N, C-alpha and C positions, 0 to 999 in steps of 0.2 A: 504494500500500500504506500502511496506517495506521502511524503511529509506534508505537502501542501493540503492534501485531502484530510489528513488527521487534524491539522491546525484549523482547517475550515469548519470542521464538524461543530464545535461549540459556538463558533461565530454564526454559522448557518442556523443553528437551533435558536439562538437569540434573535436573529432576524425573523425567523418564522413566528416566534411569539409576538414580536413587535408588529409584524405584518397582520397577524390575526386580530390583534387589538385595533389596529388601524382600520381593517376591513369592517369590524363591528361598528366603529364610529361612523365610517362612510355610509354603511347600510342604514343606520338609524337616521342620519341626516337625509339621505335619499328618500326613505320611506315617509318621513315627516313632510317633505316637499310634495310627495305624490298624494298623500291622503290626509295630511294635517292631523294625524293621530299616531299613537304608538304602534309599532309593528305587532301583528298578532302572533301569539304562540299557537302551536298546533292543537292545543287542548282548550283554546278559548271557545267557550260554548256560544258566545254571541257573535262570532265571526263566521262568515260563509267559507265553504270549501275553496271557492275560487280566490278569495282574499288571502287565505292561509297559503295556498299553493303559489300564488303570485309572489307573496312575500318570500317564501322559501326559494323560489327560482331567482329572484332578484338578489337575495342574500348569497346564494351559491355563485352567481355570476360575478358579483363584486368580490367575493373572497378569492375566486380563481384568478381574476385580473390582478388583484393586489399581491397575491402569493407569487404569481409569475413575475411581476415587476420587482418585488423585493428579492426573490431568488436570483434573477438575472443581474440585478444591480450588485448584489453581494458577490456573485461569481466574477463579474467584471472588475469590481474593486480588488478582489483577491488577485486576479491576474495582473492588475496594475502594480500591486504591492510586491508580489512574489515572482512575477514573470511566467507563472503557469496557471492553467485553468484548473479549478479544484475538483472537477468531476472525474 
């Protein structure tokens, strides 16, 4: 296993946690702009199926984009610092 990959692991883990938190904030803001209400939980009795599934779809899409952005930026920064790609 490459040294750069071993060094990148804890860095990548921290980036993943930060990215997940960022994705949660972005989703909450996006949902408030769309519905002027808090995002529904899957078990909210007063919410419709379509509202719950739309919220889950939007949340998944935002999470995937933020995760890919954070992972790519971390790998690019690692290459700039070490000269090698971490994967």
